[in-house]
N, C-alpha and C positions, 0 to 999 in steps of 0.2 A: 504493500500500499504506500509506503514511504517512497519507494523508488518510482512509483507510478506518478504521485504528486510532484516529485522533483523533476520527472521528465516533462510533465505538463507545464511546470513554471518555466523551464528552459525553452519550450517551444511557443510560449505565449507571445503574441505580437507586441505587447507593451515592452517585455524585456528586450526582445530583439531590436525594437526601435530605439530604446535608450542606449543599448550597446552600440548599435550602428552610429548614433550620433556622437558618442563619445570616441569611438574608433575613428570616425571621420575627423573629429577635432585633432586626434593624434596624428592623423595624416596631414592635416593642415600644418601642424607643428613640424613634422618631418620635412615638409616642403620648405618651410623657412630654415630648418637646419641644413638642408641640402644646398641652398643657395647662399648660405651664410659666408662661406669661404671665398666664393667669387665677388661678393660685395666688399669683403675686408681685404681682398687681395692688393688693391693699389696702395692702401695705408700700410699693409704688412710689408709690401715690397719696398716701399719708401723707407720705412723704419728699419728694416733689416738689410737694405741694399741688395735685394734678390734680383738676379736676371730672370728673363722669361722662362728660360729652361728649368731653373730651380723652382719657380712659381708653378710651372706646369707639373713638376714632380710632386709638388705639394698636393695639387689637385688629383694627380695620379693616385697618390696614397690613400686619399679619402675615398675615391671611387673604386679602388681596388678593395679597400675594406668593405665598402658597401656590397660589392660582388661576392666577396667571400662570406659576408654575413648572410647572404641569400642561400648559399650552398651549405651552411652549417645547419639549416633548419631540418628537423625531423618531422614525423607525422603529427607531433603535438604542437599545434599552432600557438596556443596560449603560452606554453612554456617559452617559445621563441620570442613572443611579445614581451614577456617579463624580462628575459635575458637582454633584449634589444634596449629597452627603456632603462635597464639597470647600467648597461655600458655608457649610455648617453649621459646618465647622471654623473658618473665618475669622470668621464673624459672631458666633457664640457666644463665641469667645475674646475678640473685641473688646468684648463687653458688659461684660467685667470692668474695662475702662478707660474706659467711656463715661459721660457725664452724661445729662441728660434729653433734650436736643435731638438728640444723636447717637443715642440709643436708639431714637428714632422710625425713623430710617433703618435701624438695625441689625436691629430686629425685622421690617421689611419683607424684609430679606435672609435672616433666619431662616426666615420663611415661604416665601420662594422656594426655599430649600433643601429644606425639608420637602415642599413640593409636588412638586418634581422626584424626590426620593428615593421618596416614597410612591407616585406615579403610575408610576414606572418599575418598582417592585416589583410593583405590581398587575398591570401589563401583561405582565410576565414570567411571572407565575402564569397569567394568561389565556391566553398563548400556549402554555404547557407543557401545560395541562390543559383543553382545549376540551370534552372529554366530561364533565368533572366540575367545571365552572366554578363553579357556584353554591356547592357544598359547600367547594370549596377557598378561594374568596373569603370565605366565612364563617369559615373556620379562620384565614385571614390577618388578617382584621379582628378576630378574637378576640384575636390577639397584639397588635395595635394598641390595642384596648380594655383589655387587661390592663396595658400600659404606662401608658396614661392613668388607670387606676385606681390603680395603684401609685404614680404620680407625686406626688400630693399628700402621701401618707405619707412617700415617700422624700425629698421636698424639705423636710419639716418640720424635721430637724436643721440643715439649711443656714440656714433661716429664723431660727433662734435664735443664729446667729453674728453678729458685728458687721458683716459685709458678705457679699455673695453671690458674691465671687470664687471661693471653693472649688467652689461649684456649677457655675459657668460653665466652670472648668478641668477638672472631672470629666467633664462632658458633652462637652467638646472631645476628651478622650482616647478616649472611647468612639466617638465619630463618627470619629476617626482610624483606629481599628482596623477599622471597617466600610469606610472609604475604601480602606485598603490591601487587604483581602480582595476588594473589587470590582475594583481595578486588576489584582491578581496573578492571581485564579482564576476570576472570573465570566466566563461566555461567553453570547452570545446564545442563547436557546431556539430549537431547530429548529422551524420551523412544520411541522405535520403536514398531508399533503396533504388528508385527509379533512376537517379543520377549515376549510380554505379552501373545499372543495367544499360543506360544510354551511352556511358562512356566506353564500355568495353568494345563493342564493335567498331566505334570510331578510331580507337587506338589501333586496332588490328588492320583496318582497311586503308589507313593513310600511308603512302609509300614515303620513304626517306627523301626521295627526290622532291616531294612537295613540302615536307616539314622543314628540311634544311634551309631552303630560300627564306621561309618565314622566320626562322631563328636568326639568320643573318640580317634580315631586315630589322628585327628587334634589336640586334646588336648595334646597327647604325642608328636607329632611332634614339635609343637612350644615349649613345655617344654624342650625337649631334646636340641633344638637349643639354647634356652635361657640358659640352664644349662651349655652347652659348651661355650657359649659366655661369661658367667659370670665368670667361674672358670678355664678355659683352661690356661689363663695367669698365675694365681696363681699356678696351678698344675705343669706347665712347669718351673715356676721360682723355685719351691722347688726341682725339679729334677736336675736342672742345674742352679746354682746360679752364672751365668756369667754376671749378670746385666739385666737391663730392655730391652736391645735390643735383647738378646737371648730369654727373656721370651715372647716377643710378637711375635716371629717367628712362634710358633705352632698355635696360633689363627689366624695368617695371612694365613697360609697354610689351616686351616679349612675353612676360608671364601673364599680363592682362589678356593678350591675344589667346594664349593657351586656356586661360580660364573661360573666356567667352565661347571658344569653339567646343570645349568639353561640356560646358553647360547646355549648349545648343543640342549637341549630339548625345546627351544623356536622356533626351525626350524622344517622343514618337518620330521625330525627324530622322533618327538613325534608321528606323524600319522603312520610312518613305523613300530615303535616298538609296539604301542598300550598303551593306558593309563593304563588299567588293568595289563598288562604284566610288564610294567615299575614300577607301584606301588608295585607289589609284590617283584620284584628285589630289589628296594630301601629299603624296609622294612628289608629284610635279610641282606642287605649291612650295614645298620645302626646298627643292632644288632651285627653283626660280628666286626665292627670297634670299637664299645664300649667295647666289651669283650677284644679286643687287647689293648685298652687304659688302662682298669683297670689292666690288667696283666703287662703293660710296667713299667720298673723301671729306664729307662735311655732316655736321650733326643731324640736319633734317633728313637726308636720305638714309642715314644710319638707323634713325628712329622708325622711319617708314618700313625699312627692311626688317627691323627687329619685330615690329608689330605683325608683319606679313608672315614671317617665320613662326611666330607663336600661333597665329590662327591656323597655319597649315599643320604644324607638328602637334598641336593639342590633341586631336583624337587618334593620332597615329599609333602610339604604343598601346593604349587600351584596346584598340581594334585588333592589333596584332596578337595581343594577350587572349583576346576572345577566340581567335582561331587556334592558337597554340594550346591553350588550356583545355580544349575539347579533346586533345590528343593525350596530354599529360598534365597532371596538377602537382607536380613535385617541384621542390625548391630549386633543383638545378636549372630549370628553365630561366628563373630570374638570375642565377649566377652566370649563365652563358650570356644573357642579354647585358649584364653588368660589365662584361669585358670591354664593350664599346665605351662605356662611361669612364673607364679608367684609361684606356688607350688614346682616344681622340683628344681630350684635354691636354694630355702629356705631349702628344704629337704636335698639337697646335703651339705649344710653348717651344718645342725643339725647333720647328721650322722658323718660328719668329726670331729666336736667338740666332739661328744660322744665317737667315737672310736679312736681319736687322729691321724687320717690320712685321707687325702683328697681321698686317693684311695678307702676307704670304702664309702665315700660320693658319689663317681661316680657310685656306685651300683644303686643309684636311677635312673638316666637316663637310665642305662643299663637295669633295670627291666622293665622300661617303653617301651623300644624298643622290649623286648621279648613279652610283653603284646600286642603291636601293631601287631606283627607277628600273634598271636593267633586271634586277632580281625579281621584280614584280611580274615580269613577263613569263617567268618560270614558276614562281610560287602561286600565281593565281590563274593558271591555265585551266584547272578543273573547277567547274561550277560547283559551288556549295549548295547542296540540296536543302539546307536549313535556312538559306537566304534567298528566298524567291525573288526578292526585289532587286538583287544584284544583277549587274550585266556586265 
């Protein structure tokens, strides 16, 4: 009798709605945490005298940690959520006391905590809503994008202070609240029998030739997003040295574009347009926006290109996840995708330092966008029978 009542409480709509809201708030906060280093990078580079290749390596370490965090998750989603927020509490708090060398280590652990928390949250939603996975993931990633969009603006008052300690302590307190909620109230999502039955034949029938291009596109998608997140503030600052306020405007527009597009396609508009058709359109849009960004030399076109890039790339990763998670719902999917988030920001910094201009560095995410367009002709050859609106 006790087990029955406990199960009914776990499945009640009110409980899941409250849990979803708080997990969404956590995703908002991880969005802020992900873009934090990119926003702080001009200040940290000036303070420590870092070249672009060293700054790129700092970004590499954070996103490498994020990728590894995804791969460390087992089948227990809530346990991964607790571990992720626990790592974030310790590492972000320690940044307040760290110098340059220790910060390289700490940003790796910040990434590790972010990767575990974000992946555990995504998989919890995937487990809970197998029949509405694409739209739910769009909404969840909308919350993440909203945090990433608000982050540069919310960080701005802290950047004007003598040091960044108040920023790190504030984030530590917020992560602590999410940690306590996860420990005290979160429970594993009960797997629905039909989702298991539906998933088995899909995993058996999909050939590697179809799955591999989707995975490579996911690698490129998160890599481009991470590279833009990490370098757009610096790129904008060098084109328009009006101060930190002007520098954060371009990345804010980038993330605002992501927020708008993810909000739009978390509605019935996704079903009307069709997943495959939308995926093709966003791939071409990302490639065009990055070409404009590389060619831009003044603040206005940089901001326009940033906005267009955000609008195009916003639905891309959640869409790819909706295709891929039908085949497998394990953490290694997120780890593979995270390779791009580690490599592309680092490669951008290496090219920038080698050629003496960040414009040349941005050729790395631009080339990845072109490659994704080419891969789409392979990965989307077969019509998805579950997406009748696609063409």
